[in-house]
N, C-alpha and C positions, 0 to 999 in steps of 0.2 A: 424447778427441780434440780437440785445439786446432788451429785453422787460422789462419794469418797470411797476409794478402794485402796487398801493397804496390802503390802506384801513384804516378805523378808522376815528378819528376826531369827530366832532359834536359840540354840544352846552352844556355849563356847566356854573354854577354860579362861581363867584370868590372864590378861595380856593379849588375848585374841581379838578378832575383829568380826563385826557383823554389819549388815546394811539393811536399812528399812526404806521402802519406797511408798509414796503416796500419790495417787493419780486422782485428779479432780475433773469432773465433767459437769456441764458442757465445756469443751476445750477452748471455746472462743472467749470465755470469761477470763478476767484477770483476778487471781486470788492472792490474798494474804493467807499464810498458813503457819501452823505451829505444831511441833511435836511435844506431847505431854506424856508423863509416865506416872504410874501409881503402883506402889508396892503394897502387899497385904498389910493392913493395919496402919497405913500411912496415908497422908493427904496427897491428892494429885498435884503435880508440880510441872511447870513449864521447863522444857529441856532446851529447845532452840526454835527460833522463828525465822521466817523469810517473808517479807511483806511485798506488797504490790509495787513498791518503788525500788526493790532489789536490796533493801537493807536487811542485814541479818543480826541476830541477837542470840547469845548463849548464856546459860546459867554458869556461874563460876566453876562449879565442880566438873564440867565437861569441856571447858575451854582448853584448846590444844589437843584434845582427843577426838571430839566429834566435829563433823563438818556437814552443814546443811547446804544443799545446792538445788538449783532448778535445772533439771536434766533434759527435758523435752519441751521446747517452747515455753509456755507459761502455765502449764497444767500438771506437770509431774515434778515432785520434790523428793529428793533422796536425803537420808541421814546416814552418813558413813560414820561408824563407831569403831574407833581403834583403841588399843590398850584398855580393853574393858576390865572393869573391876566388879567384884561381887556386889558392891553397893549400887551398881547400875541395874541389877535384876529388878524387873518390873514389867507390867503390861504397858506397852507404848501405844499411844493413840495419836492419829493425825486429825487435826481440826483445821477447817478452812472456812473462808467467807469471801464471796466476790464483792461484797459491799464494804469491806474493811480495807482502807487505804494503807494505813501504817499500823504496825504492831511490833512489840518486843516481848521478852519473857515476862514483862510486868503487865502486859495487857490482860484485863480480866477475862476469865474463861467464857463469860456470858457474851462477849463480843464475837466469839466464833460460833456461827450458826449451824455448822455442819460438821459431823464427827464420823470417823471410821469406827469399826468394831473392836479394834485393838489387835496388836501382835505381841506375843510373849518374847521377852529377852531374858535369858537365864545365863548367869555367869558364875561358874564354880571356881572355888579356890584350889 
């Protein structure tokens, strides 16, 4: 039984910052995880990943603005989002899997077995 709990997000004006956090349990597992987002009428897309080896991956549109990190041991992951743009507006989802050793933004979503319920990020111009 794996539990994913998300927090953070919210609303901000363009140029502002928000943070998302994802906690995975049981804490003794080692997880690979990714942040995904989906805007209305658009397909879900990978934003950033942090795998069990410590490797990170970002989609081009967020490089230099977003940072993914492991904050507490091996089970909490944060996404710091700076210089937000209206195009970043979406529902953001944390996905994780203790059996996935490596992942990048190119890893198929089916490889992530556990998902959070999503947190809204809204950026106004």
